[in-house]
C-alpha positions as CSV (number, residue, x, y, z in Angstrom):
1,M,-1.5,-42.6,22.8
2,G,-2.9,-39.2,23.4
3,Q,-4.9,-37.0,20.8
4,A,-2.7,-36.2,17.8
5,G,0.3,-39.0,18.7
6,N,1.1,-36.9,21.3
7,D,2.8,-39.2,24.1
8,S,0.0,-38.3,26.8
9,S,-3.4,-39.2,28.3
10,A,-4.7,-35.8,26.7
11,V,-6.4,-35.4,30.3
12,R,-7.8,-31.7,29.5
13,I,-8.3,-30.7,33.2
14,F,-5.6,-31.1,35.9
15,P,-7.6,-33.6,38.2
16,P,-6.7,-31.2,41.4
17,F,-8.9,-28.5,40.1
18,I,-12.2,-30.8,39.9
19,Y,-11.4,-31.3,43.7
20,A,-11.1,-27.9,44.3
21,G,-13.6,-26.4,41.7
22,L,-16.0,-28.2,43.0
23,F,-15.5,-28.5,46.6
24,A,-15.3,-24.7,46.0
25,L,-19.0,-24.9,44.2
26,G,-20.2,-26.7,47.5
27,Y,-18.4,-24.1,50.0
28,S,-20.2,-21.3,47.9
29,V,-23.8,-23.1,48.1
30,H,-23.2,-23.0,51.8
31,R,-22.1,-19.3,52.5
32,F,-25.9,-18.7,51.1
33,V,-27.9,-22.1,52.2
34,P,-26.1,-23.2,55.3
35,A,-26.6,-26.6,55.8
36,H,-24.3,-27.9,58.5
37,L,-23.3,-31.4,59.3
38,W,-23.3,-30.8,63.1
39,P,-25.1,-27.9,63.9
40,D,-22.7,-26.9,67.3
41,G,-19.7,-27.7,64.9
42,P,-17.5,-30.6,64.2
43,P,-17.6,-33.1,67.7
44,P,-13.9,-33.7,68.8
45,A,-14.1,-37.0,66.8
46,A,-15.0,-35.5,63.6
47,R,-12.2,-33.1,63.9
48,A,-9.7,-35.9,65.0
49,V,-10.9,-38.0,61.9
50,A,-10.4,-34.6,59.6
51,W,-6.6,-34.7,61.0
52,V,-6.5,-38.6,60.3
53,L,-7.5,-37.7,56.8
54,L,-5.1,-34.9,55.8
55,V,-2.1,-36.8,57.4
56,V,-3.4,-40.0,55.1
57,W,-3.5,-37.2,52.2
58,L,-0.1,-35.9,52.7
59,G,1.3,-39.5,53.1
60,L,-0.3,-40.8,49.9
61,S,0.3,-37.9,47.7
62,A,3.8,-37.5,49.0
63,S,5.1,-41.4,48.7
64,A,3.2,-41.1,45.3
65,V,4.6,-38.4,43.6
66,F,8.3,-39.8,45.0
67,L,7.8,-43.2,44.0
68,F,6.8,-41.4,39.9
69,R,10.2,-39.4,40.4
70,R,12.1,-42.6,41.8
71,A,10.8,-44.7,38.8
72,G,11.8,-41.5,36.4
73,T,8.4,-40.6,35.3
74,T,5.9,-38.0,36.0
75,P,2.7,-37.5,38.1
76,N,1.1,-34.5,35.4
77,P,-0.9,-36.5,32.9
78,S,-0.4,-34.3,30.6
79,R,3.4,-35.3,30.2
80,P,4.5,-38.7,29.1
81,T,4.7,-41.3,31.2
82,T,8.0,-43.6,31.1
83,A,7.2,-46.3,33.7
84,I,4.5,-48.3,35.6
85,V,4.6,-47.6,39.8
86,V,3.7,-50.8,41.3
87,H,5.3,-50.6,44.5
88,G,4.3,-48.5,47.4
89,P,0.7,-47.7,47.7
90,F,0.3,-48.4,44.1
91,R,-0.1,-52.3,45.1
92,F,-3.0,-51.8,46.9
93,T,-4.5,-49.0,44.2
94,R,-4.4,-47.6,40.6
95,N,-4.9,-43.8,41.6
96,P,-3.6,-43.6,45.0
97,M,-3.4,-39.7,44.4
98,Y,-6.8,-39.8,43.4
99,V,-8.0,-41.4,46.9
100,S,-5.3,-38.8,48.6
101,L,-7.1,-35.9,47.2
102,V,-10.7,-37.9,48.1
103,A,-9.2,-37.8,51.7
104,L,-8.2,-34.1,51.4
105,Y,-11.8,-33.3,50.0
106,L,-13.1,-35.2,53.0
107,S,-11.4,-33.8,55.3
108,L,-12.1,-30.0,54.4
109,T,-15.6,-31.2,54.4
110,L,-14.9,-32.3,58.0
111,F,-13.6,-28.8,59.0
112,V,-15.7,-26.5,57.5
113,N,-19.1,-28.4,58.4
114,S,-20.8,-28.3,55.7
115,V,-23.1,-30.9,53.9
116,W,-23.0,-29.4,50.1
117,P,-19.4,-30.3,49.2
118,L,-20.5,-34.1,50.5
119,V,-23.4,-34.1,48.2
120,L,-20.7,-33.0,45.2
121,L,-18.4,-35.5,46.0
122,P,-20.3,-38.3,44.2
123,V,-20.1,-35.8,40.7
124,V,-16.2,-35.4,41.7
125,I,-15.3,-39.3,41.7
126,A,-17.1,-39.6,38.3
127,L,-15.7,-36.6,36.5
128,V,-12.4,-37.9,37.7
129,Q,-13.2,-41.1,36.4
130,R,-14.8,-40.3,33.2
131,Q,-12.3,-37.4,32.5
132,V,-9.1,-38.2,34.2
133,I,-9.0,-42.0,34.9
134,A,-10.2,-43.5,31.5
135,R,-8.2,-41.2,29.4
136,E,-5.0,-42.3,31.1
137,E,-6.0,-46.0,31.6
138,A,-6.0,-46.0,27.5
139,Y,-3.2,-44.5,27.4
140,L,-1.4,-46.4,29.7
141,E,-2.8,-49.6,28.0
142,A,-1.7,-48.4,24.8
143,K,1.8,-47.3,25.7
144,F,2.3,-50.6,28.0
145,G,0.1,-53.3,26.4
146,D,-0.1,-56.5,28.4
147,E,2.3,-55.1,31.5
148,Y,-0.6,-52.7,32.0
149,R,-3.5,-55.0,31.7
150,A,-1.6,-57.1,34.1
151,Y,-1.5,-54.8,36.5
152,K,-4.9,-53.6,35.9
153,A,-5.8,-56.9,36.6
154,R,-4.6,-57.0,39.9
155,V,-5.0,-54.0,42.0
156,R,-8.0,-51.9,42.2
157,R,-8.6,-48.6,40.8
158,W,-10.0,-46.9,44.0
159,L,-9.3,-49.1,46.9
């Protein structure tokens, strides 16, 4: 289980901070070196996609948090996990909250009409994979054993 026998995944960075930090970095670069996705601003279709992604973020994150709380566990990776949630969006992805944060990130990228946050998205995903998901999966395997391994075998990590 987590470091020093703690019952947690030992995630050191609160995952939304990874998304927010790199988005802010990309947007800051945009302020100094503007690189627009569309020179005249996002077209109506891009704005519509941005709104849809915003709704996806809200729906996925809210349902995942609700299901965690209903199962009597926490969505906070620095606290002990007491149950594996396998229904709702967890039937399709082991990480609906991280998928929802990608949707939010992409939505905001479309709204601000900047290439730079988009360029940094693979870095965000790699950091979340290595610094968060890898630790969480190791913790869950150690804590729940075959039950988690069976879930992991039938449900994809991202989508």
